[in-house]
C-alpha positions in Angstrom: 114.1 202.5 214.7 111.6 204.5 216.7 107.9 204.4 215.8 106.5 207.8 214.8 103.2 208.9 216.0 101.3 210.9 213.5 98.3 213.0 214.3 96.2 211.4 211.5 96.2 207.8 210.3 95.5 206.7 206.7 91.8 206.2 207.6 91.6 209.8 208.8 92.8 211.1 205.5 90.3 208.8 203.6 87.4 210.1 205.8 88.5 213.7 205.2 88.5 213.1 201.5 85.0 211.6 201.6 83.8 214.5 203.6 85.2 217.0 201.2 83.6 215.2 198.3 80.3 215.4 200.0 80.7 219.2 200.5 81.6 219.6 196.9 78.5 217.7 195.8 76.4 220.0 198.0 77.9 223.1 196.3 77.3 221.5 192.9 73.7 220.9 193.8 73.3 224.6 194.8 74.6 225.8 191.4 72.4 226.8 188.6 71.1 229.7 186.6 70.2 233.0 188.2 67.5 235.6 187.7 68.3 238.5 185.5 66.6 241.8 184.9 65.2 240.5 181.6 63.9 237.2 182.8 62.8 235.6 186.1 64.1 232.1 186.8 61.8 230.3 189.2 64.4 227.5 189.6 66.3 229.7 192.2 63.5 228.7 194.7 63.7 225.0 194.0 63.8 222.5 196.9 67.1 221.1 195.6 68.8 224.5 195.9 67.2 225.7 199.1 66.8 222.6 201.2 68.7 219.6 199.9 72.0 221.2 198.9 72.6 223.0 202.2 71.7 219.8 204.2 74.2 217.9 202.1 76.9 220.5 202.7 76.1 220.5 206.5 76.4 216.7 206.6 79.7 217.0 204.7 81.1 219.5 207.1 80.0 217.4 210.1 81.6 214.4 208.5 84.9 216.3 208.1 84.8 217.2 211.8 84.2 213.6 212.6 87.1 212.6 210.4 89.4 215.0 212.2 88.4 213.8 215.7 88.3 210.1 215.0 91.0 207.9 216.6 91.4 204.2 216.2 91.5 201.8 219.2 95.3 201.3 218.7 95.9 205.1 218.7 93.9 205.4 222.0 95.9 202.5 223.5 99.2 204.1 222.5 98.1 207.4 224.1 97.2 205.5 227.3 100.5 203.6 227.3 102.5 206.8 226.8 100.6 208.5 229.7 101.4 205.5 232.0 105.0 205.6 231.1 105.2 209.3 231.9 103.6 208.8 235.2 106.0 206.0 236.1 109.0 208.1 235.1 107.9 211.1 237.1 
């Protein structure tokens, strides 16, 4: 039976899930009450909502990009071996 080469390994999917959880946590940190015409809510200018939450989301998105681009050593070796076989057959 021929070995299948998938684009992502199990670890890639795990890293993607972790990154998405981090992004969701960032959006949860951004949530909260808003200001209405009747009452001003000073919490909309809190450090958590303006600084911390966007940084958490940014880190989560960067982590997702890392998870997509990451390859294990065995995957890199398989790619090199396939390239050598193609060069030899050409």
